[in-house]
C-alpha positions as a printed NumPy array, in Angstrom:
array([[  17.501,   33.752,  -67.881],
       [  16.363,   37.54 ,  -68.033],
       [  19.76 ,   38.814,  -67.387],
       [  20.738,   41.959,  -69.403],
       [  24.495,   42.423,  -70.6  ],
       [  23.59 ,   46.231,  -71.077],
       [  24.731,   46.117,  -74.312],
       [  21.393,   46.591,  -75.879],
       [  20.104,   49.038,  -73.854],
       [  22.897,   51.064,  -75.667],
       [  21.452,   51.085,  -79.575],
       [  18.95 ,   53.225,  -80.879],
       [  15.874,   51.08 ,  -81.878],
       [  14.07 ,   52.253,  -84.279],
       [  10.293,   52.797,  -83.915],
       [   7.951,   50.785,  -86.486],
       [   6.727,   54.107,  -88.58 ],
       [  10.618,   54.956,  -88.819],
       [  11.416,   51.803,  -90.123],
       [   8.56 ,   51.673,  -92.703],
       [   9.597,   55.351,  -93.93 ],
       [  12.903,   54.458,  -94.384],
       [  12.062,   51.295,  -96.249],
       [   9.862,   53.196,  -98.175],
       [  12.896,   55.354,  -99.189],
       [  14.75 ,   52.437, -100.643],
       [  11.908,   50.397, -102.081],
       [  12.466,   51.166, -105.754],
       [  16.361,   50.089, -105.177],
       [  15.075,   46.784, -103.756],
       [  12.423,   45.748, -106.665],
       [  13.03 ,   44.011, -109.682],
       [  10.097,   45.477, -111.873],
       [  10.524,   49.019, -112.775],
       [   6.765,   49.935, -112.254],
       [   7.374,   51.734, -108.944],
       [  10.015,   53.767, -110.1  ],
       [   8.349,   54.655, -113.419],
       [   5.029,   55.492, -111.196],
       [   7.554,   57.635, -108.945],
       [   8.953,   59.411, -111.95 ],
       [   5.752,   60.078, -113.457],
       [   4.513,   61.835, -110.029],
       [   7.538,   63.89 , -110.096],
       [   7.235,   64.845, -113.545],
       [   3.201,   66.084, -112.787],
       [   4.571,   67.923, -109.887],
       [   7.449,   69.503, -111.94 ],
       [   4.623,   70.688, -114.604],
       [   2.667,   71.745, -112.162],
       [   5.163,   74.238, -110.729],
       [   5.91 ,   75.152, -114.447],
       [   2.506,   75.913, -115.498],
       [   2.075,   78.073, -112.014],
       [   5.114,   79.956, -112.989],
       [   3.849,   80.275, -116.725],
       [   0.445,   81.484, -115.506],
       [   2.124,   84.248, -113.185],
       [   4.71 ,   85.196, -115.623],
       [   1.651,   85.684, -118.358],
       [  -0.552,   88.101, -115.945],
       [   2.653,   90.235, -115.708],
       [   3.129,   90.607, -119.045],
       [  -0.673,   91.102, -119.405],
       [  -0.456,   93.75 , -116.569],
       [   2.424,   95.583, -118.489],
       [   0.859,   95.546, -121.81 ],
       [  -2.449,   97.539, -120.403],
       [   0.167,   99.818, -118.512],
       [   1.963,  100.171, -121.94 ],
       [  -1.265,  100.699, -123.595],
       [  -2.276,  103.104, -121.19 ],
       [   0.788,  105.514, -121.476],
       [   0.252,  105.633, -125.34 ],
       [  -3.035,  106.784, -124.949],
       [  -2.303,  109.376, -122.56 ],
       [   0.544,  110.305, -124.986],
       [  -1.139,  111.034, -128.094],
       [  -3.73 ,  113.322, -126.18 ]])
């Protein structure tokens, strides 16, 4: 008949992109196969490895600068 009860107007309706975003957050919990979960874990490990590699490279650069400064100070002290 096209009459509105007014109740459905009070509820928040998600957009398709919001529904997809929420679904993708829980898809691993909905699937029986663990392939998707393992793939996600591998990606997370790769991200952590990249962060750690960057941190190690930064620390290495700092150590090299400190060693150069120490050698410079040793050279000044000997003269």
